[in-house]
C-alpha positions in Angstrom: 0.0 0.0 0.0 1.3 3.5 -0.9 1.8 6.1 1.8 -1.4 7.8 2.8 -1.3 11.5 1.9 -1.4 13.8 4.9 -3.2 17.1 4.4 -2.9 18.7 7.8 -1.5 17.9 11.3 -1.5 19.5 14.7 -0.9 18.1 18.2 -4.4 16.4 18.3 -5.3 15.3 14.9 -4.2 14.4 11.4 -6.3 15.0 8.3 -5.6 12.5 5.5 -6.7 12.0 1.9 -8.0 8.4 2.2 -7.4 6.5 -1.0 -10.4 4.9 -2.8 -10.6 1.2 -2.1 -9.0 1.3 1.4 -11.2 0.2 4.3 -11.0 2.5 7.3 -11.3 -0.3 9.8 -10.1 -3.9 9.7 -12.5 -6.9 9.5 -13.0 -10.2 7.7 -11.3 -10.3 4.3 -9.8 -6.7 4.8 -6.2 -7.0 3.9 -4.8 -3.5 4.4 -7.2 -1.4 6.7 -6.3 2.2 7.4 -6.4 1.7 11.2 -3.5 -0.8 10.8 -1.5 0.7 7.8 -1.5 4.4 9.0 0.1 3.7 12.4 2.8 1.7 10.6 3.4 4.7 8.3 3.5 7.2 11.1 5.2 5.1 13.8 2.6 5.7 16.4 -1.1 4.7 17.1 -4.0 6.7 15.7 -7.7 6.7 16.7 -10.7 6.8 14.4 -13.2 9.6 15.1 -15.4 9.1 12.0 -15.6 6.9 8.9 -15.7 6.8 5.1 -16.9 4.0 3.0 -14.2 1.8 1.6 -14.9 3.0 -2.0 -15.1 6.6 -1.0 -12.0 8.7 -1.4 -11.3 11.8 0.6 -10.7 13.9 3.7 -10.8 12.0 7.0 -9.9 13.1 10.5 -7.9 10.7 12.8 -6.8 11.5 16.3 -3.4 11.0 17.9 -4.5 10.2 21.4 -7.5 8.7 23.1 -8.2 12.1 24.7 -8.1 13.8 21.3 -10.4 11.1 19.9 -13.0 11.7 22.6 -12.9 15.5 21.9 -13.1 15.2 18.1 -15.8 12.5 18.2 -17.8 14.9 20.3 -17.1 17.9 17.9 -18.2 15.9 14.9 -21.3 14.6 16.7 -22.2 18.2 17.7 -21.8 19.3 14.0 -18.9 21.6 14.8 -17.1 19.9 11.8 -18.7 20.4 8.4 -18.3 17.5 6.0 -18.9 18.1 2.3 -18.8 15.7 -0.7 -19.1 15.6 -4.4 -20.6 12.8 -6.5 -21.4 12.0 -10.1 -25.0 10.9 -10.2 -27.2 9.3 -12.8 -30.0 11.8 -13.5 -30.4 15.5 -12.7 -32.6 16.9 -9.9 -35.3 19.3 -11.2 -34.3 21.9 -8.6 -30.6 22.9 -8.8 -30.4 23.3 -5.0 -32.3 21.7 -2.1 -32.2 18.9 0.5 -33.0 15.2 0.9 -34.7 14.4 4.2 -35.8 10.9 4.9 -35.1 8.3 7.6 -32.3 5.8 7.1 -31.8 2.4 8.7 -28.4 3.0 10.5 -27.0 -0.3 12.0 -30.5 -1.6 12.5 -32.0 1.6 13.9 -34.3 3.8 11.9 -33.0 7.4 12.2 -33.8 10.7 10.6 -31.3 12.0 8.1 -30.7 15.3 6.2 -28.5 16.0 3.2 -28.2 19.3 1.5 -27.3 19.3 -2.3 -26.4 21.6 -5.1 -26.1 20.6 -8.8 -22.7 21.9 -10.1 -22.6 20.4 -13.6 -24.5 18.1 -16.0 -23.6 15.9 -18.9 -25.6 14.1 -21.6 -24.1 10.7 -22.3 -25.9 8.8 -24.9 -29.4 8.3 -23.5 -28.3 9.1 -19.9 -28.1 12.4 -18.1 -25.4 12.7 -15.4 -24.8 15.4 -12.8 -22.1 16.5 -10.5 -23.7 17.2 -7.2 -22.1 18.9 -4.2 -23.5 17.5 -0.9 -23.3 18.7 2.7 -24.2 16.4 5.6 -26.8 17.7 8.0 -26.6 14.3 9.8 -24.1 11.5 9.8 -25.8 8.2 9.1 -24.2 5.2 7.7 -24.2 5.3 3.8 -26.4 8.4 4.1 -25.4 10.2 0.9 -25.6 7.0 -1.2 -29.0 6.1 0.2 -30.5 9.6 0.0 -29.4 10.0 -3.7 -30.7 6.5 -4.6 -34.1 7.1 -2.9 -34.4 10.5 -4.7 -33.9 8.8 -8.1 -30.3 10.1 -8.6 -28.0 7.2 -7.6 -24.3 7.7 -7.6 -22.6 6.3 -10.7 -20.7 3.1 -9.9 -22.7 2.4 -6.7 -23.7 -1.2 -7.1 -24.9 -1.5 -3.5 -27.5 1.3 -3.3 -27.6 2.4 -7.0 -28.8 1.3 -10.3 -26.9 -1.8 -11.4 -28.3 -1.8 -15.0 -27.4 1.9 -15.5 -24.0 1.4 -14.0 -23.3 -1.3 -16.5 -24.3 0.8 -19.4 -22.4 3.9 -18.2 -19.3 1.8 -17.6 -19.5 0.7 -21.2 -20.0 4.3 -22.5 -17.6 6.2 -20.3 -15.3 3.7 -18.5 -16.6 4.6 -15.0 -15.9 1.5 -12.9 -16.0 2.6 -9.3 -18.1 4.6 -6.9 -18.0 8.3 -8.0 -18.0 9.9 -4.5 -15.4 11.9 -2.7 -15.2 13.6 0.6 -13.9 16.8 -0.9 -14.2 19.6 1.7 -13.8 19.6 5.4 -14.1 22.6 7.8 -12.9 22.1 11.4 -12.6 24.4 14.5 -9.0 25.0 15.5 -7.8 27.7 18.1 -11.0 29.7 17.8 -11.2 29.8 14.0 -12.5 27.5 11.3 -10.0 25.9 8.9 -11.2 24.6 5.6 -9.5 21.9 3.6 -10.4 21.1 0.0 -9.4 18.4 -2.5 -9.5 18.7 -6.3 -12.5 16.7 -7.7 -11.0 13.8 -9.6 -14.1 12.9 -11.7 -13.9 13.3 -15.5 -16.9 12.1 -17.5 -16.2 11.7 -21.2 -17.9 9.6 -23.8 -15.7 6.9 -25.2 -14.9 7.0 -28.9 -17.5 5.0 -30.8 -15.1 2.3 -31.8 -14.3 1.7 -28.1 -18.0 1.7 -27.2 -18.7 -0.9 -29.8 -15.9 -3.2 -28.9 -15.5 -2.9 -25.2 -17.1 -5.6 -22.9 -19.1 -5.1 -19.8 
């Protein structure tokens, strides 16, 4: 596993750019989880304070001590930390800006959930319309963004768990998109009485394959 990029560090926390495909926490059939690989890279233990899905790239806070972990878990739970995402979705909302508000089954418990969205860009790809949607979490439920977008009729491209498998297959053939198109792109945290914001470049590029590739590529 390549070294995990470090975006910011102070005496309490580290903000990293978690690579796509890396699980945050170890478990069955997880070969290189972040909670094992990052301490080896740094030379000291780290403590998780929130999660990202394995297939989601992006900004993630980890704590350096148990005391810092307790503090930052509380800050995130109290919404003192703002987490923002970008996703390429299948379909385009009729309103360019709004919110998704519906309950989600989070680890067996039904909980209310809120996600704010704004459409940033759209594409027409063959018979499909795709959109780049910026999302801000109002709550932090498990798989919240993926579930809210799928429920609203705009599933994330490449999401075979909550999305549209048939559309994903067609879009993969048309554009080459193979993996979940979701990134934790912007994070605002309170440090020493002020808010610090960190932002990643959005890596998604949606382009129609040349017709010869479309005709000959397999699914």
